[in-house]
PDB file of N, CA, C and O in Angstrom:
ATOM      1  N   UNK A   1      -1.612  23.618 185.617  1.00  0.00           N
ATOM      2  CA  UNK A   1      -0.724  23.308 184.502  1.00  0.00           C
ATOM      3  C   UNK A   1       0.660  23.892 184.789  1.00  0.00           C
ATOM      4  O   UNK A   1       0.788  25.048 185.191  1.00  0.00           O
ATOM      5  N   UNK A   2       1.677  23.085 184.577  1.00  0.00           N
ATOM      6  CA  UNK A   2       3.048  23.501 184.828  1.00  0.00           C
ATOM      7  C   UNK A   2       3.623  24.123 183.562  1.00  0.00           C
ATOM      8  O   UNK A   2       3.535  23.558 182.472  1.00  0.00           O
ATOM      9  N   UNK A   3       4.206  25.286 183.736  1.00  0.00           N
ATOM     10  CA  UNK A   3       4.857  25.955 182.611  1.00  0.00           C
ATOM     11  C   UNK A   3       6.336  25.560 182.620  1.00  0.00           C
ATOM     12  O   UNK A   3       7.114  26.044 183.442  1.00  0.00           O
ATOM     13  N   UNK A   4       6.709  24.675 181.695  1.00  0.00           N
ATOM     14  CA  UNK A   4       8.085  24.185 181.647  1.00  0.00           C
ATOM     15  C   UNK A   4       9.092  25.294 181.382  1.00  0.00           C
ATOM     16  O   UNK A   4      10.238  25.205 181.822  1.00  0.00           O
ATOM     17  N   UNK A   5       8.684  26.332 180.675  1.00  0.00           N
ATOM     18  CA  UNK A   5       9.603  27.432 180.417  1.00  0.00           C
ATOM     19  C   UNK A   5       9.994  28.130 181.714  1.00  0.00           C
ATOM     20  O   UNK A   5      11.151  28.508 181.893  1.00  0.00           O
ATOM     21  N   UNK A   6       9.017  28.304 182.632  1.00  0.00           N
ATOM     22  CA  UNK A   6       9.337  28.936 183.908  1.00  0.00           C
ATOM     23  C   UNK A   6      10.302  28.071 184.718  1.00  0.00           C
ATOM     24  O   UNK A   6      11.241  28.586 185.326  1.00  0.00           O
ATOM     25  N   UNK A   7      10.073  26.765 184.726  1.00  0.00           N
ATOM     26  CA  UNK A   7      10.948  25.854 185.469  1.00  0.00           C
ATOM     27  C   UNK A   7      12.347  25.879 184.860  1.00  0.00           C
ATOM     28  O   UNK A   7      13.342  25.963 185.579  1.00  0.00           O
ATOM     29  N   UNK A   8      12.414  25.805 183.541  1.00  0.00           N
ATOM     30  CA  UNK A   8      13.708  25.834 182.862  1.00  0.00           C
ATOM     31  C   UNK A   8      14.426  27.139 183.147  1.00  0.00           C
ATOM     32  O   UNK A   8      15.625  27.134 183.425  1.00  0.00           O
ATOM     33  N   UNK A   9      13.722  28.247 183.083  1.00  0.00           N
ATOM     34  CA  UNK A   9      14.349  29.537 183.347  1.00  0.00           C
ATOM     35  C   UNK A   9      14.873  29.610 184.770  1.00  0.00           C
ATOM     36  O   UNK A   9      15.961  30.140 184.997  1.00  0.00           O
ATOM     37  N   UNK A  10      14.127  29.094 185.726  1.00  0.00           N
ATOM     38  CA  UNK A  10      14.580  29.109 187.114  1.00  0.00           C
ATOM     39  C   UNK A  10      15.848  28.278 187.282  1.00  0.00           C
ATOM     40  O   UNK A  10      16.752  28.670 188.019  1.00  0.00           O
ATOM     41  N   UNK A  11      15.921  27.138 186.605  1.00  0.00           N
ATOM     42  CA  UNK A  11      17.087  26.276 186.711  1.00  0.00           C
ATOM     43  C   UNK A  11      18.310  26.882 186.014  1.00  0.00           C
ATOM     44  O   UNK A  11      19.447  26.631 186.411  1.00  0.00           O
ATOM     45  N   UNK A  12      18.065  27.673 184.986  1.00  0.00           N
ATOM     46  CA  UNK A  12      19.162  28.225 184.193  1.00  0.00           C
ATOM     47  C   UNK A  12      19.623  29.595 184.660  1.00  0.00           C
ATOM     48  O   UNK A  12      20.559  30.153 184.087  1.00  0.00           O
ATOM     49  N   UNK A  13      19.002  30.140 185.668  1.00  0.00           N
ATOM     50  CA  UNK A  13      19.407  31.453 186.151  1.00  0.00           C
ATOM     51  C   UNK A  13      20.742  31.321 186.875  1.00  0.00           C
ATOM     52  O   UNK A  13      20.874  30.584 187.852  1.00  0.00           O
ATOM     53  N   UNK A  14      21.705  32.043 186.374  1.00  0.00           N
ATOM     54  CA  UNK A  14      23.011  32.085 187.007  1.00  0.00           C
ATOM     55  C   UNK A  14      23.333  33.549 187.275  1.00  0.00           C
ATOM     56  O   UNK A  14      23.023  34.423 186.466  1.00  0.00           O
ATOM     57  N   UNK A  15      23.933  33.793 188.372  1.00  0.00           N
ATOM     58  CA  UNK A  15      24.320  35.161 188.652  1.00  0.00           C
ATOM     59  C   UNK A  15      25.512  35.526 187.783  1.00  0.00           C
ATOM     60  O   UNK A  15      26.215  34.656 187.269  1.00  0.00           O
ATOM     61  N   UNK A  16      25.724  36.801 187.630  1.00  0.00           N
ATOM     62  CA  UNK A  16      26.876  37.273 186.863  1.00  0.00           C
ATOM     63  C   UNK A  16      28.171  36.736 187.478  1.00  0.00           C
ATOM     64  O   UNK A  16      29.098  36.373 186.754  1.00  0.00           O
ATOM     65  N   UNK A  17      28.236  36.686 188.792  1.00  0.00           N
ATOM     66  CA  UNK A  17      29.431  36.185 189.474  1.00  0.00           C
ATOM     67  C   UNK A  17      29.655  34.701 189.172  1.00  0.00           C
ATOM     68  O   UNK A  17      30.793  34.280 188.964  1.00  0.00           O
ATOM     69  N   UNK A  18      28.587  33.909 189.147  1.00  0.00           N
ATOM     70  CA  UNK A  18      28.718  32.481 188.829  1.00  0.00           C
ATOM     71  C   UNK A  18      29.236  32.290 187.400  1.00  0.00           C
ATOM     72  O   UNK A  18      30.090  31.439 187.150  1.00  0.00           O
ATOM     73  N   UNK A  19      28.716  33.079 186.479  1.00  0.00           N
ATOM     74  CA  UNK A  19      29.161  32.989 185.087  1.00  0.00           C
ATOM     75  C   UNK A  19      30.627  33.400 184.983  1.00  0.00           C
ATOM     76  O   UNK A  19      31.414  32.747 184.297  1.00  0.00           O
ATOM     77  N   UNK A  20      30.992  34.489 185.667  1.00  0.00           N
ATOM     78  CA  UNK A  20      32.372  34.956 185.666  1.00  0.00           C
ATOM     79  C   UNK A  20      33.307  33.891 186.251  1.00  0.00           C
ATOM     80  O   UNK A  20      34.386  33.640 185.714  1.00  0.00           O
ATOM     81  N   UNK A  21      32.887  33.277 187.345  1.00  0.00           N
ATOM     82  CA  UNK A  21      33.702  32.227 187.970  1.00  0.00           C
ATOM     83  C   UNK A  21      33.892  31.042 187.036  1.00  0.00           C
ATOM     84  O   UNK A  21      34.995  30.507 186.923  1.00  0.00           O
ATOM     85  N   UNK A  22      32.829  30.635 186.374  1.00  0.00           N
ATOM     86  CA  UNK A  22      32.930  29.503 185.442  1.00  0.00           C
ATOM     87  C   UNK A  22      33.831  29.851 184.261  1.00  0.00           C
ATOM     88  O   UNK A  22      34.641  29.031 183.828  1.00  0.00           O
ATOM     89  N   UNK A  23      33.687  31.067 183.743  1.00  0.00           N
ATOM     90  CA  UNK A  23      34.524  31.502 182.628  1.00  0.00           C
ATOM     91  C   UNK A  23      35.992  31.527 183.054  1.00  0.00           C
ATOM     92  O   UNK A  23      36.872  31.094 182.311  1.00  0.00           O
ATOM     93  N   UNK A  24      36.240  32.033 184.245  1.00  0.00           N
ATOM     94  CA  UNK A  24      37.605  32.083 184.770  1.00  0.00           C
ATOM     95  C   UNK A  24      38.176  30.672 184.917  1.00  0.00           C
ATOM     96  O   UNK A  24      39.313  30.415 184.522  1.00  0.00           O
ATOM     97  N   UNK A  25      37.395  29.771 185.479  1.00  0.00           N
ATOM     98  CA  UNK A  25      37.840  28.383 185.641  1.00  0.00           C
ATOM     99  C   UNK A  25      38.194  27.756 184.302  1.00  0.00           C
ATOM    100  O   UNK A  25      39.211  27.073 184.175  1.00  0.00           O
ATOM    101  N   UNK A  26      37.352  27.993 183.308  1.00  0.00           N
ATOM    102  CA  UNK A  26      37.602  27.427 181.983  1.00  0.00           C
ATOM    103  C   UNK A  26      38.862  28.015 181.360  1.00  0.00           C
ATOM    104  O   UNK A  26      39.664  27.293 180.769  1.00  0.00           O
ATOM    105  N   UNK A  27      39.035  29.327 181.494  1.00  0.00           N
ATOM    106  CA  UNK A  27      40.213  29.977 180.914  1.00  0.00           C
ATOM    107  C   UNK A  27      41.489  29.450 181.566  1.00  0.00           C
ATOM    108  O   UNK A  27      42.449  29.116 180.872  1.00  0.00           O
ATOM    109  N   UNK A  28      41.503  29.375 182.902  1.00  0.00           N
ATOM    110  CA  UNK A  28      42.715  28.923 183.578  1.00  0.00           C
ATOM    111  C   UNK A  28      42.980  27.438 183.345  1.00  0.00           C
ATOM    112  O   UNK A  28      44.137  27.019 183.335  1.00  0.00           O
ATOM    113  N   UNK A  29      41.943  26.644 183.161  1.00  0.00           N
ATOM    114  CA  UNK A  29      42.139  25.229 182.816  1.00  0.00           C
ATOM    115  C   UNK A  29      42.773  25.117 181.429  1.00  0.00           C
ATOM    116  O   UNK A  29      43.678  24.311 181.214  1.00  0.00           O
ATOM    117  N   UNK A  30      42.295  25.924 180.505  1.00  0.00           N
ATOM    118  CA  UNK A  30      42.847  25.917 179.141  1.00  0.00           C
ATOM    119  C   UNK A  30      44.308  26.363 179.158  1.00  0.00           C
ATOM    120  O   UNK A  30      45.145  25.787 178.462  1.00  0.00           O
ATOM    121  N   UNK A  31      44.613  27.395 179.957  1.00  0.00           N
ATOM    122  CA  UNK A  31      45.986  27.874 180.076  1.00  0.00           C
ATOM    123  C   UNK A  31      46.890  26.770 180.626  1.00  0.00           C
ATOM    124  O   UNK A  31      47.998  26.564 180.130  1.00  0.00           O
ATOM    125  N   UNK A  32      46.422  26.077 181.631  1.00  0.00           N
ATOM    126  CA  UNK A  32      47.212  24.992 182.230  1.00  0.00           C
ATOM    127  C   UNK A  32      47.469  23.884 181.212  1.00  0.00           C
ATOM    128  O   UNK A  32      48.593  23.399 181.091  1.00  0.00           O
ATOM    129  N   UNK A  33      46.442  23.489 180.489  1.00  0.00           N
ATOM    130  CA  UNK A  33      46.596  22.424 179.497  1.00  0.00           C
ATOM    131  C   UNK A  33      47.533  22.849 178.371  1.00  0.00           C
ATOM    132  O   UNK A  33      48.352  22.052 177.911  1.00  0.00           O
ATOM    133  N   UNK A  34      47.419  24.099 177.926  1.00  0.00           N
ATOM    134  CA  UNK A  34      48.320  24.569 176.880  1.00  0.00           C
ATOM    135  C   UNK A  34      49.769  24.575 177.364  1.00  0.00           C
ATOM    136  O   UNK A  34      50.686  24.339 176.578  1.00  0.00           O
ATOM    137  N   UNK A  35      49.974  24.840 178.636  1.00  0.00           N
ATOM    138  CA  UNK A  35      51.319  24.758 179.193  1.00  0.00           C
ATOM    139  C   UNK A  35      51.901  23.363 179.033  1.00  0.00           C
ATOM    140  O   UNK A  35      53.066  23.207 178.668  1.00  0.00           O
ATOM    141  N   UNK A  36      51.084  22.349 179.308  1.00  0.00           N
ATOM    142  CA  UNK A  36      51.534  20.960 179.129  1.00  0.00           C
ATOM    143  C   UNK A  36      51.818  20.661 177.659  1.00  0.00           C
ATOM    144  O   UNK A  36      52.817  20.022 177.329  1.00  0.00           O
ATOM    145  N   UNK A  37      50.935  21.126 176.784  1.00  0.00           N
ATOM    146  CA  UNK A  37      51.097  20.881 175.348  1.00  0.00           C
ATOM    147  C   UNK A  37      52.387  21.524 174.843  1.00  0.00           C
ATOM    148  O   UNK A  37      53.126  20.916 174.069  1.00  0.00           O
ATOM    149  N   UNK A  38      52.653  22.745 175.279  1.00  0.00           N
ATOM    150  CA  UNK A  38      53.858  23.447 174.844  1.00  0.00           C
ATOM    151  C   UNK A  38      55.113  22.738 175.350  1.00  0.00           C
ATOM    152  O   UNK A  38      56.099  22.628 174.621  1.00  0.00           O
ATOM    153  N   UNK A  39      55.082  22.259 176.587  1.00  0.00           N
ATOM    154  CA  UNK A  39      56.218  21.489 177.106  1.00  0.00           C
ATOM    155  C   UNK A  39      56.456  20.239 176.262  1.00  0.00           C
ATOM    156  O   UNK A  39      57.597  19.898 175.948  1.00  0.00           O
ATOM    157  N   UNK A  40      55.381  19.570 175.904  1.00  0.00           N
ATOM    158  CA  UNK A  40      55.486  18.366 175.070  1.00  0.00           C
ATOM    159  C   UNK A  40      56.014  18.724 173.687  1.00  0.00           C
ATOM    160  O   UNK A  40      56.861  18.020 173.138  1.00  0.00           O
ATOM    161  N   UNK A  41      55.511  19.822 173.126  1.00  0.00           N
ATOM    162  CA  UNK A  41      55.998  20.276 171.816  1.00  0.00           C
ATOM    163  C   UNK A  41      57.505  20.515 171.860  1.00  0.00           C
ATOM    164  O   UNK A  41      58.232  20.074 170.971  1.00  0.00           O
ATOM    165  N   UNK A  42      57.970  21.209 172.891  1.00  0.00           N
ATOM    166  CA  UNK A  42      59.395  21.522 173.001  1.00  0.00           C
ATOM    167  C   UNK A  42      60.229  20.254 173.148  1.00  0.00           C
ATOM    168  O   UNK A  42      61.303  20.140 172.558  1.00  0.00           O
ATOM    169  N   UNK A  43      59.732  19.303 173.936  1.00  0.00           N
ATOM    170  CA  UNK A  43      60.441  18.028 174.099  1.00  0.00           C
ATOM    171  C   UNK A  43      60.482  17.276 172.771  1.00  0.00           C
ATOM    172  O   UNK A  43      61.521  16.751 172.372  1.00  0.00           O
ATOM    173  N   UNK A  44      59.330  17.234 172.092  1.00  0.00           N
ATOM    174  CA  UNK A  44      59.272  16.515 170.813  1.00  0.00           C
ATOM    175  C   UNK A  44      60.181  17.155 169.770  1.00  0.00           C
ATOM    176  O   UNK A  44      60.804  16.450 168.977  1.00  0.00           O
ATOM    177  N   UNK A  45      60.262  18.477 169.765  1.00  0.00           N
ATOM    178  CA  UNK A  45      61.180  19.148 168.842  1.00  0.00           C
ATOM    179  C   UNK A  45      62.630  18.786 169.162  1.00  0.00           C
ATOM    180  O   UNK A  45      63.437  18.552 168.261  1.00  0.00           O
ATOM    181  N   UNK A  46      62.942  18.744 170.437  1.00  0.00           N
ATOM    182  CA  UNK A  46      64.315  18.442 170.855  1.00  0.00           C
ATOM    183  C   UNK A  46      64.746  17.035 170.450  1.00  0.00           C
ATOM    184  O   UNK A  46      65.901  16.820 170.083  1.00  0.00           O
ATOM    185  N   UNK A  47      63.823  16.079 170.517  1.00  0.00           N
ATOM    186  CA  UNK A  47      64.187  14.691 170.193  1.00  0.00           C
ATOM    187  C   UNK A  47      63.821  14.298 168.761  1.00  0.00           C
ATOM    188  O   UNK A  47      64.116  13.188 168.316  1.00  0.00           O
ATOM    189  N   UNK A  48      63.179  15.219 168.050  1.00  0.00           N
ATOM    190  CA  UNK A  48      62.840  14.946 166.650  1.00  0.00           C
ATOM    191  C   UNK A  48      61.639  14.051 166.459  1.00  0.00           C
ATOM    192  O   UNK A  48      61.521  13.374 165.438  1.00  0.00           O
ATOM    193  N   UNK A  49      60.746  14.040 167.431  1.00  0.00           N
ATOM    194  CA  UNK A  49      59.550  13.202 167.352  1.00  0.00           C
ATOM    195  C   UNK A  49      58.349  14.074 166.986  1.00  0.00           C
ATOM    196  O   UNK A  49      57.747  14.719 167.844  1.00  0.00           O
ATOM    197  N   UNK A  50      58.016  14.081 165.693  1.00  0.00           N
ATOM    198  CA  UNK A  50      56.926  14.943 165.225  1.00  0.00           C
ATOM    199  C   UNK A  50      55.628  14.191 165.002  1.00  0.00           C
ATOM    200  O   UNK A  50      54.564  14.806 164.924  1.00  0.00           O
ATOM    201  N   UNK A  51      55.693  12.899 164.901  1.00  0.00           N
ATOM    202  CA  UNK A  51      54.490  12.090 164.716  1.00  0.00           C
ATOM    203  C   UNK A  51      53.948  12.169 163.306  1.00  0.00           C
ATOM    204  O   UNK A  51      53.937  13.231 162.684  1.00  0.00           O
ATOM    205  N   UNK A  52      53.509  11.057 162.822  1.00  0.00           N
ATOM    206  CA  UNK A  52      52.851  11.018 161.513  1.00  0.00           C
ATOM    207  C   UNK A  52      53.743  11.455 160.367  1.00  0.00           C
ATOM    208  O   UNK A  52      54.962  11.284 160.394  1.00  0.00           O
ATOM    209  N   UNK A  53      53.107  12.014 159.377  1.00  0.00           N
ATOM    210  CA  UNK A  53      53.808  12.409 158.149  1.00  0.00           C
ATOM    211  C   UNK A  53      54.026  13.907 158.051  1.00  0.00           C
ATOM    212  O   UNK A  53      53.901  14.485 156.972  1.00  0.00           O
ATOM    213  N   UNK A  54      54.351  14.540 159.171  1.00  0.00           N
ATOM    214  CA  UNK A  54      54.579  15.980 159.089  1.00  0.00           C
ATOM    215  C   UNK A  54      56.075  16.269 159.232  1.00  0.00           C
ATOM    216  O   UNK A  54      56.818  15.546 159.896  1.00  0.00           O
ATOM    217  N   UNK A  55      56.471  17.336 158.591  1.00  0.00           N
ATOM    218  CA  UNK A  55      57.884  17.720 158.627  1.00  0.00           C
ATOM    219  C   UNK A  55      58.179  18.521 159.889  1.00  0.00           C
ATOM    220  O   UNK A  55      57.272  18.931 160.613  1.00  0.00           O
ATOM    221  N   UNK A  56      59.467  18.735 160.133  1.00  0.00           N
ATOM    222  CA  UNK A  56      59.883  19.563 161.267  1.00  0.00           C
ATOM    223  C   UNK A  56      59.304  20.970 161.123  1.00  0.00           C
ATOM    224  O   UNK A  56      58.821  21.550 162.095  1.00  0.00           O
ATOM    225  N   UNK A  57      59.355  21.510 159.917  1.00  0.00           N
ATOM    226  CA  UNK A  57      58.825  22.864 159.679  1.00  0.00           C
ATOM    227  C   UNK A  57      57.333  22.935 160.001  1.00  0.00           C
ATOM    228  O   UNK A  57      56.868  23.903 160.602  1.00  0.00           O
ATOM    229  N   UNK A  58      56.594  21.915 159.603  1.00  0.00           N
ATOM    230  CA  UNK A  58      55.160  21.883 159.911  1.00  0.00           C
ATOM    231  C   UNK A  58      54.926  21.777 161.415  1.00  0.00           C
ATOM    232  O   UNK A  58      54.028  22.421 161.956  1.00  0.00           O
ATOM    233  N   UNK A  59      55.733  20.965 162.082  1.00  0.00           N
ATOM    234  CA  UNK A  59      55.578  20.814 163.522  1.00  0.00           C
ATOM    235  C   UNK A  59      55.916  22.119 164.248  1.00  0.00           C
ATOM    236  O   UNK A  59      55.279  22.456 165.246  1.00  0.00           O
ATOM    237  N   UNK A  60      56.898  22.840 163.758  1.00  0.00           N
ATOM    238  CA  UNK A  60      57.239  24.136 164.352  1.00  0.00           C
ATOM    239  C   UNK A  60      56.056  25.093 164.230  1.00  0.00           C
ATOM    240  O   UNK A  60      55.777  25.855 165.156  1.00  0.00           O
ATOM    241  N   UNK A  61      55.365  25.059 163.101  1.00  0.00           N
ATOM    242  CA  UNK A  61      54.159  25.890 162.934  1.00  0.00           C
ATOM    243  C   UNK A  61      53.092  25.533 163.957  1.00  0.00           C
ATOM    244  O   UNK A  61      52.430  26.411 164.512  1.00  0.00           O
ATOM    245  N   UNK A  62      52.933  24.250 164.201  1.00  0.00           N
ATOM    246  CA  UNK A  62      51.958  23.801 165.208  1.00  0.00           C
ATOM    247  C   UNK A  62      52.372  24.292 166.590  1.00  0.00           C
ATOM    248  O   UNK A  62      51.547  24.808 167.344  1.00  0.00           O
ATOM    249  N   UNK A  63      53.648  24.131 166.918  1.00  0.00           N
ATOM    250  CA  UNK A  63      54.153  24.554 168.224  1.00  0.00           C
ATOM    251  C   UNK A  63      53.984  26.061 168.406  1.00  0.00           C
ATOM    252  O   UNK A  63      53.573  26.513 169.475  1.00  0.00           O
ATOM    253  N   UNK A  64      54.295  26.832 167.383  1.00  0.00           N
ATOM    254  CA  UNK A  64      54.127  28.289 167.462  1.00  0.00           C
ATOM    255  C   UNK A  64      52.646  28.658 167.596  1.00  0.00           C
ATOM    256  O   UNK A  64      52.297  29.608 168.297  1.00  0.00           O
ATOM    257  N   UNK A  65      51.793  27.910 166.928  1.00  0.00           N
ATOM    258  CA  UNK A  65      50.350  28.127 167.063  1.00  0.00           C
ATOM    259  C   UNK A  65      49.879  27.897 168.489  1.00  0.00           C
ATOM    260  O   UNK A  65      49.030  28.633 168.992  1.00  0.00           O
ATOM    261  N   UNK A  66      50.426  26.884 169.138  1.00  0.00           N
ATOM    262  CA  UNK A  66      50.071  26.615 170.536  1.00  0.00           C
ATOM    263  C   UNK A  66      50.529  27.746 171.454  1.00  0.00           C
ATOM    264  O   UNK A  66      49.835  28.090 172.410  1.00  0.00           O
ATOM    265  N   UNK A  67      51.694  28.323 171.167  1.00  0.00           N
ATOM    266  CA  UNK A  67      52.178  29.453 171.961  1.00  0.00           C
ATOM    267  C   UNK A  67      51.282  30.683 171.764  1.00  0.00           C
ATOM    268  O   UNK A  67      50.997  31.414 172.713  1.00  0.00           O
ATOM    269  N   UNK A  68      50.849  30.896 170.534  1.00  0.00           N
ATOM    270  CA  UNK A  68      49.935  32.002 170.253  1.00  0.00           C
ATOM    271  C   UNK A  68      48.610  31.783 170.965  1.00  0.00           C
ATOM    272  O   UNK A  68      48.027  32.715 171.520  1.00  0.00           O
ATOM    273  N   UNK A  69      48.147  30.559 170.944  1.00  0.00           N
ATOM    274  CA  UNK A  69      46.903  30.204 171.640  1.00  0.00           C
ATOM    275  C   UNK A  69      47.018  30.496 173.139  1.00  0.00           C
ATOM    276  O   UNK A  69      46.073  30.994 173.751  1.00  0.00           O
ATOM    277  N   UNK A  70      48.167  30.187 173.721  1.00  0.00           N
ATOM    278  CA  UNK A  70      48.396  30.464 175.143  1.00  0.00           C
ATOM    279  C   UNK A  70      48.329  31.967 175.415  1.00  0.00           C
ATOM    280  O   UNK A  70      47.722  32.392 176.399  1.00  0.00           O
ATOM    281  N   UNK A  71      48.943  32.764 174.559  1.00  0.00           N
ATOM    282  CA  UNK A  71      48.881  34.222 174.727  1.00  0.00           C
ATOM    283  C   UNK A  71      47.440  34.713 174.659  1.00  0.00           C
ATOM    284  O   UNK A  71      47.032  35.579 175.434  1.00  0.00           O
ATOM    285  N   UNK A  72      46.681  34.158 173.736  1.00  0.00           N
ATOM    286  CA  UNK A  72      45.275  34.551 173.591  1.00  0.00           C
ATOM    287  C   UNK A  72      44.485  34.220 174.847  1.00  0.00           C
ATOM    288  O   UNK A  72      43.720  35.050 175.338  1.00  0.00           O
ATOM    289  N   UNK A  73      44.667  33.009 175.369  1.00  0.00           N
ATOM    290  CA  UNK A  73      43.930  32.612 176.575  1.00  0.00           C
ATOM    291  C   UNK A  73      44.370  33.399 177.803  1.00  0.00           C
ATOM    292  O   UNK A  73      43.559  33.664 178.691  1.00  0.00           O
ATOM    293  N   UNK A  74      45.646  33.776 177.863  1.00  0.00           N
ATOM    294  CA  UNK A  74      46.088  34.642 178.957  1.00  0.00           C
ATOM    295  C   UNK A  74      45.396  35.996 178.885  1.00  0.00           C
ATOM    296  O   UNK A  74      45.013  36.563 179.909  1.00  0.00           O
ATOM    297  N   UNK A  75      45.240  36.508 177.677  1.00  0.00           N
ATOM    298  CA  UNK A  75      44.534  37.776 177.483  1.00  0.00           C
ATOM    299  C   UNK A  75      43.073  37.644 177.904  1.00  0.00           C
ATOM    300  O   UNK A  75      42.540  38.511 178.596  1.00  0.00           O
ATOM    301  N   UNK A  76      42.434  36.566 177.487  1.00  0.00           N
ATOM    302  CA  UNK A  76      41.035  36.324 177.864  1.00  0.00           C
ATOM    303  C   UNK A  76      40.911  36.233 179.384  1.00  0.00           C
ATOM    304  O   UNK A  76      39.999  36.820 179.967  1.00  0.00           O
ATOM    305  N   UNK A  77      41.813  35.508 180.022  1.00  0.00           N
ATOM    306  CA  UNK A  77      41.776  35.368 181.482  1.00  0.00           C
ATOM    307  C   UNK A  77      41.933  36.732 182.159  1.00  0.00           C
ATOM    308  O   UNK A  77      41.264  37.014 183.153  1.00  0.00           O
ATOM    309  N   UNK A  78      42.810  37.568 181.626  1.00  0.00           N
ATOM    310  CA  UNK A  78      43.001  38.907 182.175  1.00  0.00           C
ATOM    311  C   UNK A  78      41.705  39.714 182.069  1.00  0.00           C
ATOM    312  O   UNK A  78      41.311  40.393 183.017  1.00  0.00           O
ATOM    313  N   UNK A  79      41.057  39.637 180.926  1.00  0.00           N
ATOM    314  CA  UNK A  79      39.783  40.366 180.751  1.00  0.00           C
ATOM    315  C   UNK A  79      38.720  39.864 181.721  1.00  0.00           C
ATOM    316  O   UNK A  79      37.966  40.654 182.289  1.00  0.00           O
ATOM    317  N   UNK A  80      38.666  38.567 181.903  1.00  0.00           N
ATOM    318  CA  UNK A  80      37.678  37.995 182.825  1.00  0.00           C
ATOM    319  C   UNK A  80      37.954  38.476 184.236  1.00  0.00           C
ATOM    320  O   UNK A  80      37.030  38.859 184.954  1.00  0.00           O
ATOM    321  N   UNK A  81      39.214  38.462 184.640  1.00  0.00           N
ATOM    322  CA  UNK A  81      39.569  38.857 186.000  1.00  0.00           C
ATOM    323  C   UNK A  81      39.303  40.349 186.247  1.00  0.00           C
ATOM    324  O   UNK A  81      38.994  40.746 187.371  1.00  0.00           O
ATOM    325  N   UNK A  82      39.421  41.164 185.208  1.00  0.00           N
ATOM    326  CA  UNK A  82      39.167  42.606 185.346  1.00  0.00           C
ATOM    327  C   UNK A  82      37.683  42.932 185.334  1.00  0.00           C
ATOM    328  O   UNK A  82      37.278  44.005 185.780  1.00  0.00           O
ATOM    329  N   UNK A  83      36.873  42.014 184.825  1.00  0.00           N
ATOM    330  CA  UNK A  83      35.419  42.230 184.736  1.00  0.00           C
ATOM    331  C   UNK A  83      34.820  42.282 186.136  1.00  0.00           C
ATOM    332  O   UNK A  83      35.072  41.412 186.970  1.00  0.00           O
ATOM    333  N   UNK A  84      34.040  43.298 186.372  1.00  0.00           N
ATOM    334  CA  UNK A  84      33.403  43.416 187.703  1.00  0.00           C
ATOM    335  C   UNK A  84      31.917  43.346 187.604  1.00  0.00           C
ATOM    336  O   UNK A  84      31.226  43.427 188.620  1.00  0.00           O
TER     337      UNK A  84
END
């Protein structure tokens, strides 16, 4: 009789280094994407293109939120890189 839990556990075993590498990859991908979003936000602010029914003030809040998000992900990436 095959124990599916044992097979599943064997397939799901990841080393700490593999998990750290995946976490790092995800963090740096998020940082890269937020960089693009922030560039787009700045361009849209410059040309007055906010999209939909939001005001300039509301769009500025969104743009500032994206910058805060970038700072957070940079912090997370730093913690991941320091993890041994």
